[in-house]
N, C-alpha and C positions, 0 to 999 in steps of 0.2 A: 612313607617312605622315607630313613631314614640316609641324612643327605654324607657325605661324608669329604670332607675339606680337599683338595689337591697336593699333594707335594708342592709340586709348582707351586702354587699359590704356596702353601706357609713357608717354602723357602726365600721365596722371594720377600716375608711377610720379619723373615726372622736377618734377611742384608739389613730392609730400611730401618730397624730397629740397634742391630748391631750397628751402625753406619751412624747414628743418630748419639750413642754412647758413648764411642769414642769418640768424634768432630769436639764430645763437649770436655771430655775431657785434658784431650789434647790440647783444648783452650785452656784449662783449670793450668797447664802445668806448665804453659808459656809465660803462664801468668805471676804463678808461684816468686815468692819473698820479692815480693815489690819489685815492680820494673823500673826500667829506665827510661828515658826522657825522649819520646820516638815510640816509646807503646801507646796503647789509650790510654791508658789511667796516669801514665806519666809526666806526659804536652799539653803545656801551657795551652789553653784552647782559646785562640782566639776569633774575635769578628771586623767586617771592615771598619777605618776608623774613621767613623764620620758621627756627628750627631745625630742620624738620620733612624728616627724608631726599629726602620727595617734591618736595621745595619748591629745598630749596637744591643748589647745587651740592661742598658736601661729603665727599659721597661719591665723584665719580667727578670729581675735584681732583687731579691730577695730583702726587704725592709733590716734583719737582724743582722746583716753584712755590715760591713767597714764603711763610713759615710766620706765622699771626696770629701765636701765639708766642714768634715772634724779636722781639718788640718790646716791651715793657712800657709801665708808663705814664709813666713816671719816664725814661725813655729820652726822649721828648719835649721839648722846646724852645719856648716860646711860638714863632710869627712874627710879622714886623711887620705884614704883610696877615689877621693875624686865622685866622693855618693852624698847626696846629701840627705840628714834624716833627723831622726824627731823619734825619742824613746814614749810609744804610748805604755809597753806593762812590764813591767819589769819579768825578766828569768831568775827561776833559784837554778833553774837545773847547769846537768853537763855544757863545755861549746866543742861542740861535733868536731871532731879532725876532716882532714882534710877528702882522708876516703872510706868517708863513714855516709849511708845513706839515709838526707834525710824526709823527714815526713815535713810536708809544710801548708796551715789556709796560706787563702791571699785572694787579693780583689785587684787589678787592673785596669786603671786609666790614663786613655790622653790625657792632657792636656785642658783639652775644653770639656772636659769632665764625662766625657765621653766611658761604658766600661766594655772592655774587650776580651775583659778572661774572670773570670774567676772560679772557686774551688763552692763557696756556698749554698751552687744552685744545687751541690751531692749532697751524696752521701760520704764523703769519703775526702782524705785530704791530695797532694798531692805528692808521687817519694822520688825521689832521681839524688844523685851522687851527678858532686860539683859542676866536674870536667863536659857536665851533657847541657850544663843549663849556661844564658849571657854571664857577660867578664859584672857587669854590675848584679846582680845577684851571684855569685858569688863570691864578691869582696863584700858582702856585707850579711851573707848567712852567716861566714867564720867569724865574723867578729858576732855572734848571738850568742847567746848561749837560751838548751832549751827552755821554753814558758814563754822564752821574748815575742814581745807585738810592735814594730817599728813600723813607720811611713821612710818608705826613700824614692829617693827624684832622685832616675837613671840616665845621665846626659849621654846623645846618638854614639858617642861614643863608645864607650862600656854598654850600649844595646845593641840594635841593630844597625849602625851605624847612615852612611851615604845607600846604600843599597834600601838599607827596611825590610820588612818581607812582604811582601806586596802580596793581596789585596789586605794582607791585614794589619801589619805596618804601615803606617807611609815615612818613607826618609828623608833621613835626620829628625826622628821624634824623640820627645824625650814623657818619656814614659813616669807617672808613677805609679808607685804596688803598697797597699799591705799585708805586709807580710809577720805571720806566727808561726815561729818555730813550734810546730806541736810534738814532737820529738827523733831519735836520732838513732839508727846503731851502726855497732862500728863495719866496713867494709868484708872481716871477715865472719861475722853475726848472720850480715845480707846471706854474703856466699855461702854462707853453710843451712839454713833459712830454703833457700829458693830449689837448695840441694835434695834439702828430705821433700818436699813439693813435689820435684820432680820426678825423685826418687816412687812415692807414694801414688802418684799415678802411670806412672808405667807400673809399677805390680795390678792400677786394676784394670790397667786396658788390658793386659797379661791375661789377669781371672775374665772378665768381660770377653777375650776370645777362645778361655779356650769355654768357656761356655760356651757360646755359636759353632763352633770348635763339635762340641759333645752331641748340639739339636742334630748341625748339617748331618753327620754320622748317624742320625737316629730317623730325618727324616729319608733320608738314602736307603735304610733300610728296612725303612715300612714300605715305597716305596721301589724294594727288589720285591717286596715279598709277595703285595700285591699284584704283579708284574706276574707273578709265579702262580699266581694263586687261580690269574682269569687264564693260563697257559689248556688247553684243551689234554 
């Protein structure tokens, strides 16, 4: 005996599939064109600032990442903006403007060597606009060329200050970062890229919605035909 799938079951299956597709596309659209800090892939991630292996990233920090001991106190020179620094690799690219979107690989330490954040355990650099990062980062990046890598030491007043960022950053914490300016694009180009990605995602969502609607119509017509055929 041949079994027939009930229309209600087909309808439920179509709804589940469509919901999953639309949710995935919506997520893609939101991430288009490089996200600002505050979004998943742009926020600098932190863990509790202690040397405990349960809270620092030291035990899982990749060996190919920059080493804390690579730079000593004597290597730093004072910056005019209040951020001590030392250049580890010269950059041969342009210096991005203040409205550019920056792409940076970094590792962040507390003064005791606790790794509280890094991009080296992921497959992508951080992307952001300067207004959304701490002053010490802004002042340093504005002075860098693309391709440059430097170690910076940010005093509390150019970091998170007396408030800190509990429980991730303690009050009055001096922060040490190894930052490499991987790339940068103008704000206009970044916005154009985001618009193009969002428009493409919207077009795909529309196409999927039309396909789902056609499926619903076919199911309803089949259900109606079966109902009419079963009438005495």
